[in-house]
N, C-alpha and C positions, 0 to 999 in steps of 0.2 A: 855349317854351310860349306859346300864344296868349292874350292878355289876354281876360278875360270881357267880353262885350258890356256896354255902359253900362247898358242896361235891367236886365240880370241883376244887375249890381253894386248897383243901386239897390234891387232887391227884397231882396237879402241884407242890406244895411245896414238896411233898414226892419224886417226880421224880427228882426235882432239887437237893434235899439232896442226893439222891442216886448217881446222876451224879457227884456231888462234892466229894463224897467219893470214887467213882470207878475210876475216871480219874487219880488222882495221883498214886493210887495203880497200875493201869494198866501201866501207864508210867514208874513207877519204875521197874515193872517186865520186860517191853520191853527193858529198857535201864539200866539193872543191871550193876553196875560198874565192870570192869575187873581190877584185878582178884578177884575171890571169894574163892579161895582155893590155896594150894601150887603149885608152878611151878617146873617142873623138867628140869634141864639144863644138857643135856647129853654131856659129854666130851669123845670124841672117842679115848682116849689114857689112858694109865695107870696112876694111882694116883702118885703124888710125883714129876712129872716133871714140867718144866717151864710153859707149856701150862696149866696144871692142876692148878698151883698156880695162874695164872692170872684169870682163870675161877672162882676160889673160891673168889678172891677179887671182881670180877664183881658181882657174885651172892650175896655177902654180901651187897653191896651197893644197888643192885636192890631190895633186900628184904626190905631194909629200905624205899626205895622210893615207892614201890608198896603196902606195908602193908601186904604182904604175904610172907611166906618162899620161897626162891628159892634154891632148893636142887640139889647139884651136884651129878651126877650119872656117874661114870667112866665105859665106855664100850669099852675097847680097842680091837683091832684086825682088820686084813685086811687093815692095813695102814689107819685106820680111817673109813673104809667103813661099819664096823659092826654097830657102833654107828649112823652113818649117815643114814643107812637103817632103823633103829628103828624110827628115827624122820620122815623120808619120809613116813613111813607106819602108823604113829601115827594120832590120831584124830586132825583135823585142827581147834583147839579151842584156841591155844596159851598157853596151859599148858604143852606141851612137846617141848623143844627147843634144838637146836644143837649149841654147841660152836665150831665153825669151824675155821680152819686155812688155810693158802695158800695151804697146802697139799690136802685140799678138791678139789681144782681146778686141781692141778697137777696129783693127783691120778685118777680123772675122765678122764683126757686126756690120761693117760698111760694104763688104765685098761678098755678095751671095754666091759667087761661082768659084770659090776656092777649091782646089783639088783635094782638100781634106776637111774633116769635120773637127773643129777646134775643141768640141766637147767630148767626142768619142774616140778620137785617134791618138790621144796622148795620155800619158800617166804623169800627173804632177809629181815632182820629186821634192823640191824645196824652193821657198821664196828667200831671196837674199836680202832685200831691203826695199823700202818704199819711202817716197817723199813727195811733197807738194809741187805743183807748178806755180809759177808766178804770173799773175796778170799784170802786164806792163804796157805802157803807152809810149809812143814816140814823143820826144820833147816838143816837137812842132805842134802837137795837138793841144798843148797848153792846159793839161789837166793834172790834178794831184790826187783825185779820188774817183771812185765809181760814181759818186753823186755828180761830179764834174763831167764825167763821160755822158751821163744821161742829159745834162744840160746842153753840152755841145752837140750831141746827136739830135736834139730837138730843133737845132738851128739849121740842120742840113737836110735838104729835101731828099737826098739819096742815102742818108744815114752814114754810117762809118764802115770801115773794113777791118778785117783781121787776117793774119797770115798763119800758115801752118807749114810743116815739113812735108806735107803731101796729103792727098785725099785718104781718109781713114786713119790718119795719125791721131795720137792723143791730143795734140794741139788743135787739130781740126774739130774733133768731137767735143772737146772742152769748150771751144768757142761756140759751137752749135748749141750746146747745153746752156751757155750763157745767153745766147740769143733767145732761146725758148723761155728761160726763167725771167729774163729782164724785159722781154717784149720789145727790145730795140730793133731797129732796122740795121742789120749787119750783113755785109757781103764777105764771103770767104774767098781768099786768094791763096791758092795752093802753090807751093814751090817744091823743087826737087831737093829737099833737105833743109835743115834748120839754118845752115850757113847763109845761103842766099836770102832766106826769109828775114833773117836778122839784119842783113845789110840794107834791105829796103825799109825796114822799121827804123833803123838809125838815120836813113836819108829822108825820112818823113813821107815816103810813098805809101807806107802802111801805118794805120792808126793804132791797132792793138795786137798783142801777141800773148797767147797762153803758153809760156815757154817753160821748158824744163830748167831746173836750177843750173846744171852744168853748162847749158847753152848760153844763158844770159847773165850768169853771176858776175863775170868780169866787167861787163858793160854797166851793171848795176853799181858796182864798186867805183867805176870811173865816172859815174853820174851821167851816163849817156842815154839812159832810159829812165822813165818815171815808173816806179813800182806803185801798184794800186791795191793788190790783195794777194793772199795765198789761197790756193784752192782747196786746202785740206780743212778738216773740221776744227783742228787746233792750230794755233799760231806756230810759226817755225822758230826754233831757237836761234837760227841765223838772222832772222828778221823779227825780233820780239815786238817791235812797234808797228808792224804791218798787220792790218786787220785780216781776218778771214773773210771769205766771200759772204758768209752769213752775217758777220758783224757789219759788213759794208752794205747790207740790204738785199742780198740775193740768198734767200733761204733754201735749205736742202741741197746745198752745193758742197759736196765732199769728194774731191777727185785727187788721187795721188798716182804718180807714176811708180812702176816697180820693175824689179829684175828677178828672174827666177830660172830654174832648170826644169825641163820636161824630158820625159823619155817616151818611146813609142808605147801605145796601148798594149796591155797584156804583158808588159815586162814583169817578171816574177816579183812578188811583194818583198821577198827577202833581199833581192838585188836593189829595189827601190829604197829599202830601209838603209842599206849600206851607203848608198849614194846620198840619201837625206842627211845622215850623220856627217858625212864628209863635207857637204855643202854648208850645213849649219855651222860646222866648226870653222870653215874657211871664212864665212861671213862675220863671225864673231872675233876673228883675229886680224892683226895687221898683215898686209896693208889695206885689206878690204874695209875693215871697220872704220879706220881713220878716213879713208877715201869717201865712204858714204856720209859720215858725219860732216866732213868738210864741204860736201855738196848739198847739205840740208836734208839728208835722208837718214833713216834709222835702220839699223840691222834688224832683221825679222827672223824669228825662229818658229816655223810652222811644221807640223807633221804633214805627210803626204795627203791625208784626209782633210786636214784644215786648208791646205793649199787648194785642193779640189773644190771645196765649198767657196773659198774666196774667188777662184777663177770663174766658177759658174755664176756667182752673183755679179761679177763684172761683165760677163758676156750678156747677161740679162739686162743690166743697166744700159749698156751701149746700144743694144738692140732697140730698147725703148726710145733712146735719143734719136737713133736713125729713123725709126718709124714716125717720129714726130717732126721730122725735117722735110725739106723740099729736095733732099738729095736724090740725084739721078743715079740709081743703082744699076750696075751693068748686068 
């Protein structure tokens, strides 16, 4: 075999060197590790509340795991819809995320004119944890069980009332579900937040409250409210002697509040997977894990697909509750 001419050999060696240089560079550019800059985690509620506190704990651990700052941006308003809309309209690159709660689903069911579609405009990333609500009564009502609630309600021509943190909140729709399943005459009284609702419950102006554990826990421990049941299918480790709604006579009642992270729809699956691992890790470590357990919730580890199924099921549940109510939808 005749050897290649020297000039041809030089050209082949030069092309080989160029390919060896270009391929790793091109591969790195095509597969640049996410994230390359800070991430914004939008919390659709005011700073300082329980949801905001959990979000900041999650953001801190995510920052450590991802190697980039995760910045909490509070955008309260519209029962969480203002912040949610910002994320729905954001670029689908994983750098703008929503810290969602169960109110994301209840609000979507109760408000038909939201500027976004809760099912189509978001990519579920990960659920952080979930826990039951507590059905509690004002001490002035003089009840100790749901059976007592039925007895007292039968003596009042106008029935009883229950409070919530606002129209479309999980407190509101849980109370509405209770009304539908129990057949009792109940009037909903909406407040601008759980704080003022709790104050009127303690004062005896409100009869019942389906409260999140962080909202009402201290008042339960201080003996200022009467616990009646937990809304989950299983009893809470924090309140092992407290019956579930089903055990107390209201069948098919399985409601939990949750926290999770959503991205804009069409965020690349590879980016969602990176974020899913970071959120799951954060939820399983301190301080988030301890915080959830302290407030009666359990850390949850779901894939994005599993979170999608869970979210779709909740949206369908709350839409059925709203359709069965006398709620005046806007």
